[in-house]
Backbone as a chain_set.jsonl record, in Angstrom:
{"seq": "MVDESVIAALAGVSVTTSLPFLLYGAWIMIDAETVSWNVLMRHLRYIVAGLVLTTVPIVGWMIPRVLEQLTGMAILHAFFGVQAYALLAFALTGIVRIFQAKRNADAYEDLDVDIDEIHEDMGHWRKRLRAGVAGFMLLWLCAWVTGLYRLYTLHLASMI", "coords": {"N": [[18.668, 151.387, -93.285], [19.269, 148.103, -92.288], [16.983, 145.583, -91.403], [16.91, 144.102, -88.159], [16.182, 141.431, -87.99], [16.888, 140.4, -90.471], [19.669, 140.591, -90.369], [20.106, 138.863, -88.223], [19.227, 136.468, -89.37], [21.12, 136.203, -91.431], [23.437, 135.916, -89.885], [22.808, 133.492, -88.657], [22.737, 131.826, -90.919], [25.408, 132.002, -91.726], [26.791, 130.859, -89.522], [25.631, 128.314, -89.58], [26.505, 127.46, -92.075], [29.147, 127.057, -91.532], [29.369, 124.571, -90.32], [29.621, 122.233, -92.147], [32.24, 122.751, -93.082], [33.795, 122.581, -90.739], [33.301, 119.909, -89.997], [34.2, 118.486, -92.282], [36.859, 119.277, -92.299], [37.73, 118.05, -89.949], [37.277, 115.406, -90.709], [39.196, 115.037, -92.705], [41.565, 114.767, -91.241], [40.959, 112.524, -89.703], [40.625, 110.579, -91.64], [43.094, 110.411, -92.901], [45.923, 108.391, -93.392], [48.614, 108.921, -92.894], [49.835, 111.979, -91.678], [50.796, 114.355, -93.606], [52.56, 117.375, -94.527], [51.053, 118.58, -96.558], [48.518, 117.417, -96.133], [47.956, 118.429, -93.596], [47.852, 121.211, -94.164], [45.683, 121.293, -95.942], [43.644, 120.403, -94.244], [43.697, 122.517, -92.36], [42.875, 124.683, -93.948], [40.114, 124.192, -94.336], [39.215, 124.116, -91.663], [39.889, 126.695, -90.727], [38.28, 128.242, -92.43], [35.737, 127.397, -91.537], [35.852, 128.269, -88.854], [36.08, 131.036, -89.222], [33.623, 131.603, -90.459], [31.979, 131.124, -88.314], [32.996, 132.693, -86.176], [33.101, 135.414, -86.984], [30.321, 136.355, -87.184], [29.707, 136.032, -84.471], [31.464, 137.75, -83.036], [31.026, 140.165, -84.371], [28.242, 140.599, -84.343], [26.642, 139.08, -82.486], [27.825, 139.13, -79.818], [27.865, 141.957, -79.154], [25.113, 142.332, -78.683], [24.26, 140.664, -76.674], [23.999, 141.482, -73.99], [21.76, 143.055, -74.055], [19.755, 141.263, -74.272], [19.208, 139.551, -72.032], [18.068, 136.766, -71.317], [16.982, 133.554, -70.162], [17.487, 131.659, -72.191], [19.274, 133.067, -73.801], [21.451, 133.306, -72.097], [22.08, 130.598, -71.755], [22.736, 129.927, -74.405], [24.966, 131.622, -74.795], [26.627, 130.574, -72.798], [27.142, 127.925, -73.723], [28.499, 128.613, -76.088], [30.76, 130.091, -75.171], [32.022, 128.134, -73.639], [32.587, 126.292, -75.639], [34.507, 127.662, -77.18], [36.446, 127.9, -75.211], [37.255, 125.241, -74.924], [38.278, 124.898, -77.458], [40.499, 126.565, -77.301], [41.899, 125.088, -75.402], [42.407, 122.783, -76.915], [44.105, 123.906, -78.803], [46.389, 124.352, -77.299], [47.451, 121.853, -77.223], [47.807, 121.229, -79.952], [49.629, 123.118, -80.848], [51.981, 122.374, -79.554], [52.322, 119.801, -80.644], [52.624, 120.455, -83.345], [55.022, 121.966, -83.195], [56.84, 119.991, -82.292], [56.683, 118.07, -84.344], [57.531, 119.601, -86.493], [60.152, 120.271, -85.718], [61.285, 117.75, -85.829], [61.178, 117.154, -88.473], [58.974, 115.682, -89.277], [56.879, 116.106, -90.965], [57.875, 115.988, -93.472], [59.401, 113.606, -93.593], [57.743, 110.866, -93.73], [57.917, 108.423, -92.492], [58.42, 108.616, -89.848], [57.567, 107.815, -86.562], [55.21, 109.443, -84.802], [54.77, 109.301, -82.085], [57.222, 108.746, -81.099], [58.664, 111.037, -81.321], [58.552, 112.9, -79.225], [58.436, 112.711, -75.681], [56.085, 113.591, -74.477], [54.134, 113.466, -76.413], [51.862, 111.76, -76.585], [50.266, 112.759, -74.509], [49.79, 115.384, -75.455], [48.368, 114.807, -77.768], [46.06, 113.6, -76.713], [45.021, 115.793, -75.343], [44.478, 117.464, -77.496], [42.519, 115.918, -78.878], [40.467, 115.742, -76.902], [39.861, 118.456, -76.568], [38.988, 119.205, -79.169], [36.813, 117.439, -79.584], [35.173, 118.231, -77.448], [34.795, 120.918, -78.161], [33.321, 120.634, -80.573], [30.995, 119.296, -79.655], [29.938, 121.142, -77.774], [29.743, 123.314, -79.491], [27.734, 122.412, -81.195], [25.6, 122.341, -79.354], [25.41, 125.093, -78.754], [24.757, 125.981, -81.283], [22.23, 124.799, -81.764], [20.709, 125.98, -79.68], [21.026, 128.593, -80.502], [19.714, 128.573, -82.999], [17.137, 128.108, -82.096], [16.724, 130.48, -80.636], [16.931, 132.312, -82.759], [14.666, 131.611, -84.233], [12.545, 132.06, -82.343], [12.89, 134.776, -81.635], [13.047, 136.215, -84.035], [11.996, 134.96, -86.393], [9.541, 133.677, -85.877], [7.625, 135.649, -85.561], [7.288, 136.506, -88.129], [5.915, 134.554, -89.427]], "CA": [[19.11, 150.498, -92.226], [18.806, 146.734, -92.479], [16.209, 145.06, -90.284], [17.676, 143.225, -87.279], [15.844, 140.036, -88.309], [17.687, 140.015, -91.632], [21.037, 140.385, -89.879], [20.071, 137.636, -87.417], [19.144, 135.335, -90.303], [22.42, 136.079, -92.087], [24.359, 135.353, -88.894], [22.448, 132.081, -88.53], [23.177, 131.127, -92.132], [26.867, 131.931, -91.697], [27.197, 129.859, -88.536], [25.195, 127.009, -90.086], [27.379, 127.124, -93.192], [30.458, 126.645, -91.028], [29.361, 123.179, -89.864], [30.278, 121.302, -93.08], [33.676, 123.03, -93.123], [34.393, 122.023, -89.528], [33.218, 118.449, -90.045], [35.082, 117.97, -93.33], [38.225, 119.48, -91.831], [38.015, 116.975, -89.001], [37.317, 114.147, -91.454], [40.477, 114.951, -93.407], [42.559, 114.237, -90.296], [40.556, 111.175, -89.296], [40.766, 109.684, -92.787], [44.478, 110.338, -93.374], [46.766, 107.38, -92.756], [49.74, 109.698, -92.385], [49.57, 113.415, -91.775], [51.894, 115.089, -94.235], [52.38, 118.822, -94.511], [49.938, 118.893, -97.461], [47.278, 117.025, -95.46], [47.739, 119.408, -92.529], [47.446, 122.491, -94.758], [44.324, 121.102, -96.464], [42.803, 120.364, -93.057], [43.617, 123.85, -91.769], [42.073, 125.56, -94.811], [38.7, 123.966, -94.028], [38.952, 124.493, -90.278], [39.933, 128.155, -90.629], [37.059, 128.746, -93.077], [34.635, 127.149, -90.616], [35.969, 129.149, -87.693], [35.776, 132.408, -89.644], [32.173, 131.686, -90.662], [31.345, 131.129, -86.996], [33.5, 133.724, -85.273], [32.763, 136.771, -87.444], [28.999, 136.76, -86.681], [29.718, 136.09, -83.007], [32.143, 138.964, -82.592], [30.464, 141.357, -85.003], [26.819, 140.842, -84.165], [26.025, 138.449, -81.317], [28.369, 139.611, -78.542], [27.386, 143.298, -78.796], [23.699, 142.338, -78.352], [23.896, 139.684, -75.646], [23.587, 142.144, -72.742], [20.417, 143.598, -74.258], [18.796, 140.16, -74.343], [19.533, 138.617, -70.961], [17.031, 135.803, -70.979], [17.56, 132.247, -69.846], [17.998, 131.018, -73.403], [20.459, 133.818, -74.237], [22.547, 132.919, -71.204], [22.43, 129.218, -72.105], [23.403, 129.991, -75.703], [26.291, 132.215, -74.572], [27.404, 129.621, -71.998], [27.637, 126.876, -74.624], [29.465, 129.193, -77.01], [32.005, 130.419, -74.465], [32.664, 126.873, -73.275], [33.12, 125.699, -76.874], [35.759, 128.341, -77.516], [37.433, 127.552, -74.174], [37.806, 123.938, -75.282], [39.099, 125.099, -78.645], [41.779, 127.084, -76.799], [42.553, 123.94, -74.778], [42.916, 121.959, -78.012], [45.225, 124.608, -79.431], [47.594, 124.156, -76.498], [48.021, 120.575, -77.642], [48.221, 121.2, -81.356], [50.829, 123.938, -81.009], [53.115, 121.534, -79.144], [52.473, 118.739, -81.65], [53.17, 121.114, -84.53], [56.429, 122.289, -82.941], [57.635, 118.765, -82.213], [56.753, 117.469, -85.681], [58.339, 120.488, -87.336], [61.547, 120.106, -85.296], [61.744, 116.413, -86.206], [60.901, 116.997, -89.906], [57.998, 114.599, -89.416], [55.964, 116.407, -92.059], [58.57, 115.609, -94.699], [59.746, 112.191, -93.461], [56.488, 110.251, -93.285], [58.178, 107.171, -91.788], [58.654, 108.919, -88.441], [56.467, 107.528, -85.645], [55.111, 110.693, -84.057], [54.844, 109.041, -80.647], [58.641, 108.673, -80.746], [59.271, 112.359, -81.476], [58.649, 113.563, -77.925], [57.842, 111.879, -74.641], [54.757, 114.102, -74.13], [53.27, 113.476, -77.589], [50.587, 111.123, -76.255], [49.507, 113.714, -73.702], [49.354, 116.471, -76.322], [47.339, 114.295, -78.68], [44.828, 113.452, -75.921], [44.528, 117.149, -75.106], [43.912, 117.907, -78.766], [41.265, 115.187, -79.132], [39.458, 116.16, -75.929], [39.464, 119.827, -76.881], [38.225, 119.252, -80.425], [35.527, 116.763, -79.359], [34.384, 119.114, -76.603], [34.411, 122.085, -78.954], [32.241, 120.296, -81.507], [29.786, 118.997, -78.89], [29.38, 122.391, -77.255], [29.368, 124.131, -80.649], [26.408, 121.935, -81.623], [24.626, 122.814, -78.361], [25.24, 126.53, -78.98], [24.082, 126.143, -82.583], [20.812, 124.46, -81.584], [20.072, 127.04, -78.891], [21.018, 129.79, -81.343], [18.621, 128.44, -83.974], [15.893, 128.295, -81.348], [16.606, 131.911, -80.37], [16.652, 132.963, -84.036], [13.267, 131.361, -84.564], [11.612, 132.709, -81.409], [13.044, 136.236, -81.607], [13.005, 136.909, -85.314], [11.269, 134.322, -87.48], [8.175, 133.294, -85.495], [6.734, 136.797, -85.778], [7.078, 136.666, -89.577], [5.055, 133.482, -89.946]], "C": [[18.481, 149.125, -92.436], [18.098, 146.272, -91.21], [17.046, 144.064, -89.48], [17.389, 141.746, -87.564], [16.637, 139.525, -89.505], [19.12, 139.732, -91.21], [21.107, 139.106, -89.05], [20.024, 136.411, -88.319], [20.467, 135.12, -91.02], [23.467, 135.5, -91.146], [24.084, 133.864, -88.715], [22.884, 131.262, -89.73], [24.694, 130.965, -92.129], [27.347, 130.857, -90.727], [26.806, 128.453, -89.004], [26.085, 126.539, -91.227], [28.743, 126.64, -92.716], [30.503, 125.167, -90.642], [29.995, 122.214, -90.858], [31.794, 121.516, -93.18], [34.379, 122.407, -91.922], [34.405, 120.496, -89.567], [34.148, 117.861, -91.105], [36.549, 118.153, -92.944], [38.638, 118.409, -90.835], [38.15, 115.64, -89.729], [38.643, 113.974, -92.2], [41.527, 114.333, -92.493], [42.231, 112.81, -89.875], [40.853, 110.173, -90.403], [42.211, 109.481, -93.232], [45.244, 109.245, -92.624], [47.999, 108.025, -92.15], [49.434, 111.171, -92.62], [50.825, 114.099, -92.305], [51.61, 116.585, -94.108], [51.201, 119.223, -95.392], [48.594, 118.542, -96.836], [46.95, 118.032, -94.362], [47.243, 120.734, -93.099], [46.025, 122.404, -95.323], [43.322, 121.115, -95.314], [42.603, 121.774, -92.499], [42.824, 124.824, -92.627], [40.587, 125.414, -94.501], [38.354, 124.422, -92.609], [38.935, 126.011, -90.125], [38.695, 128.764, -91.282], [35.854, 128.564, -92.153], [34.666, 128.064, -89.406], [35.677, 130.606, -88.04], [34.269, 132.582, -89.818], [31.408, 131.694, -89.341], [31.726, 132.358, -86.189], [33.11, 135.139, -85.704], [31.352, 137.183, -86.995], [28.942, 136.867, -85.148], [30.296, 137.416, -82.532], [31.457, 140.219, -83.135], [29.013, 141.637, -84.696], [26.264, 140.275, -82.854], [26.519, 139.023, -79.992], [27.879, 141.022, -78.209], [25.916, 143.338, -78.35], [23.315, 141.446, -77.173], [23.431, 140.36, -74.35], [22.197, 142.761, -72.84], [19.351, 142.515, -74.145], [19.077, 139.119, -73.262], [18.309, 137.804, -70.551], [17.727, 134.485, -70.661], [18.171, 131.577, -71.058], [19.232, 131.744, -73.933], [21.666, 133.441, -73.39], [23.008, 131.506, -71.519], [23.213, 129.174, -73.42], [24.829, 130.542, -75.547], [27.186, 131.263, -73.776], [27.991, 128.526, -72.885], [28.713, 127.417, -75.562], [30.794, 129.501, -76.349], [32.747, 129.136, -74.096], [33.268, 126.183, -74.502], [34.452, 126.342, -77.233], [36.842, 128.097, -76.465], [38.061, 126.194, -74.485], [38.622, 124.005, -76.561], [40.469, 125.635, -78.24], [42.58, 125.964, -76.135], [43.16, 123.027, -75.849], [44.13, 122.611, -78.67], [46.509, 124.478, -78.623], [48.248, 122.822, -76.827], [48.551, 120.62, -79.058], [49.464, 122.042, -81.591], [52.064, 123.122, -80.647], [53.381, 120.419, -80.149], [53.119, 119.31, -82.907], [54.652, 121.406, -84.349], [57.298, 121.037, -82.954], [57.777, 118.112, -83.588], [57.617, 118.305, -86.617], [59.829, 120.324, -87.007], [62.119, 118.764, -85.728], [61.582, 116.149, -87.705], [59.919, 115.87, -90.182], [56.956, 114.882, -90.49], [56.574, 116.032, -93.403], [58.9, 114.118, -94.71], [58.548, 111.463, -92.868], [56.693, 108.929, -92.558], [58.405, 107.38, -90.298], [57.399, 108.585, -87.638], [56.338, 108.735, -84.721], [55.128, 110.478, -82.546], [56.288, 108.957, -80.166], [59.345, 110.026, -80.809], [59.526, 113.016, -80.123], [57.929, 112.715, -76.898], [56.446, 112.335, -74.229], [53.76, 114.062, -75.284], [51.903, 112.859, -77.295], [49.683, 112.047, -75.452], [48.968, 114.844, -74.568], [48.245, 116.02, -77.266], [46.018, 114.077, -77.954], [44.194, 114.808, -75.656], [43.855, 117.689, -76.366], [42.568, 117.231, -79.036], [40.149, 115.627, -78.187], [38.955, 117.565, -76.233], [38.61, 119.922, -78.125], [36.854, 118.596, -80.253], [34.614, 117.637, -78.5], [33.912, 120.351, -77.349], [33.231, 121.749, -79.854], [30.932, 119.997, -80.767], [29.141, 120.279, -78.375], [29.009, 123.357, -78.373], [27.982, 123.725, -81.128], [25.318, 122.374, -80.653], [24.348, 124.305, -78.548], [24.485, 126.782, -80.28], [22.587, 125.877, -82.45], [20.101, 125.542, -80.772], [20.025, 128.352, -79.677], [19.923, 129.741, -82.393], [17.264, 128.629, -83.301], [15.665, 129.785, -81.074], [16.289, 132.695, -81.646], [15.18, 132.815, -84.391], [12.333, 132.147, -83.65], [11.705, 134.23, -81.443], [12.757, 136.914, -82.943], [12.089, 136.275, -86.363], [9.813, 133.989, -87.124], [7.193, 134.433, -85.739], [6.447, 137.023, -87.267], [6.062, 135.682, -90.131], [3.6, 133.758, -89.627]], "O": [[17.291, 149.018, -92.73], [18.551, 146.533, -90.096], [17.8, 143.277, -90.052], [18.269, 140.902, -87.392], [17.016, 138.355, -89.549], [19.717, 138.747, -91.644], [22.068, 138.346, -89.167], [20.708, 135.421, -88.057], [20.895, 133.98, -91.201], [24.293, 134.686, -91.558], [25.016, 133.064, -88.63], [23.349, 130.132, -89.581], [25.206, 129.906, -92.491], [28.206, 130.044, -91.068], [27.577, 127.509, -88.836], [26.386, 125.35, -91.333], [29.418, 125.892, -93.424], [31.58, 124.571, -90.639], [30.849, 121.425, -90.454], [32.544, 120.554, -93.345], [35.43, 121.783, -92.065], [35.402, 119.868, -89.212], [34.811, 116.854, -90.859], [37.382, 117.292, -93.225], [39.766, 117.919, -90.875], [39.027, 114.837, -89.41], [39.147, 112.856, -92.306], [42.295, 113.472, -92.921], [43.13, 111.985, -89.71], [41.283, 109.052, -90.134], [42.52, 108.478, -93.876], [45.22, 109.179, -91.395], [48.382, 107.712, -91.023], [48.849, 111.548, -93.635], [51.77, 114.38, -91.569], [50.548, 116.993, -93.639], [50.429, 120.107, -95.024], [47.628, 119.29, -96.991], [45.799, 118.441, -94.215], [46.302, 121.318, -92.562], [45.25, 123.352, -95.192], [42.277, 121.76, -95.399], [41.479, 122.176, -92.201], [42.16, 125.709, -92.088], [39.875, 126.415, -94.413], [37.314, 125.043, -92.388], [38.054, 126.554, -89.458], [38.119, 129.709, -90.742], [35.042, 129.477, -92.006], [33.631, 128.577, -88.979], [35.089, 131.329, -87.236], [33.7, 133.582, -89.381], [30.299, 132.224, -89.272], [30.864, 132.996, -85.583], [32.818, 135.977, -84.852], [31.198, 138.283, -86.463], [28.212, 137.696, -84.604], [29.687, 138.116, -81.724], [31.329, 141.217, -82.426], [28.578, 142.786, -84.773], [25.482, 140.949, -82.183], [25.71, 139.366, -79.13], [27.505, 141.266, -77.062], [25.511, 144.299, -77.696], [22.169, 141.472, -76.724], [22.541, 139.836, -73.68], [21.532, 142.967, -71.824], [18.175, 142.818, -73.944], [19.171, 137.928, -73.559], [17.621, 138.117, -69.579], [18.93, 134.34, -70.876], [19.252, 130.993, -70.97], [20.143, 131.105, -74.461], [22.771, 133.278, -73.908], [24.21, 131.242, -71.547], [24.22, 128.475, -73.532], [25.777, 129.989, -76.104], [28.38, 131.161, -74.057], [29.184, 128.232, -72.814], [29.722, 126.754, -75.802], [31.848, 129.202, -76.911], [33.969, 129.066, -74.228], [34.33, 125.567, -74.415], [35.415, 125.645, -77.554], [38.029, 128.087, -76.792], [39.269, 126.019, -74.326], [39.569, 123.237, -76.726], [41.488, 125.203, -78.779], [43.8, 125.898, -76.287], [44.289, 122.557, -75.705], [45.077, 121.922, -79.049], [47.601, 124.49, -79.191], [49.466, 122.681, -76.719], [49.633, 120.101, -79.334], [50.276, 121.709, -82.454], [53.074, 123.172, -81.349], [54.534, 120.127, -80.467], [54.046, 118.722, -83.463], [55.454, 121.129, -85.241], [58.369, 121.027, -83.56], [58.86, 117.655, -83.955], [58.351, 117.761, -87.442], [60.664, 120.248, -87.908], [63.322, 118.656, -85.97], [61.826, 115.031, -88.16], [60.019, 115.185, -91.199], [56.221, 113.976, -90.885], [55.849, 115.785, -94.367], [58.7, 113.444, -95.721], [58.36, 111.446, -91.652], [55.726, 108.36, -92.051], [58.566, 106.409, -89.559], [56.3, 109.017, -87.986], [57.248, 109.022, -83.943], [55.472, 111.397, -81.803], [56.555, 109.081, -78.971], [60.498, 110.145, -80.395], [60.579, 113.612, -79.9], [56.925, 112.073, -77.207], [55.687, 111.537, -73.678], [52.648, 114.572, -75.149], [50.884, 113.399, -77.726], [48.476, 112.108, -75.689], [47.805, 115.223, -74.43], [47.3, 116.763, -77.527], [44.957, 114.342, -78.519], [42.975, 114.956, -75.734], [42.788, 118.299, -76.297], [41.592, 117.898, -79.382], [39.02, 115.858, -78.619], [37.755, 117.827, -76.162], [37.611, 120.641, -78.139], [35.848, 119.13, -80.719], [33.424, 117.769, -78.787], [32.77, 120.783, -77.191], [32.249, 122.49, -79.895], [29.866, 120.412, -81.221], [27.936, 120.476, -78.525], [28.067, 124.137, -78.229], [27.15, 124.579, -81.432], [24.225, 122.742, -81.082], [23.196, 124.736, -78.506], [23.665, 127.697, -80.359], [21.771, 126.641, -82.964], [19.008, 125.973, -81.14], [19.084, 129.131, -79.53], [19.27, 130.751, -82.656], [16.357, 129.235, -83.871], [14.558, 130.293, -81.255], [15.482, 133.625, -81.625], [14.529, 133.776, -84.8], [11.425, 132.826, -84.13], [10.688, 134.907, -81.294], [12.282, 138.049, -82.981], [11.466, 136.994, -87.145], [8.946, 134.021, -87.997], [6.039, 134.187, -86.092], [5.458, 137.669, -87.614], [5.431, 135.929, -91.159], [2.728, 132.966, -89.984]]}, "num_chains": 1, "name": "protein.A"}
């Protein structure tokens, strides 16, 4: 049986490794002058990798143990994490609509299309997407910092 501290460290490494994927995936969209289908797919490859590196340890290791460790810091860590994923779900409600509208208008193939002209609600969907993604990253960082603190105090401080 593997020691719980080793599993905790591996979960921490996995979640920490996801940060560059999430940031680079966001940078791809920020840096692109026009978002073609290829740019979108490249962006999604990085974002999905980052989300997998974060979500697998959460679902497979952290959630099953949270009720055993009901301390103030555990609750704070879980609160930040749940709120981050709630804002990610909020962002997805915008991106799904944007994706549908752009797909219906062939805006991924015809790069001369002004996406604000595709649908009258495009501005609203884009604001929803930005707010959700910004909130997700801010709360993800809060959850990450509290998670690193918990990793150190519960598992690593006793080793030193």
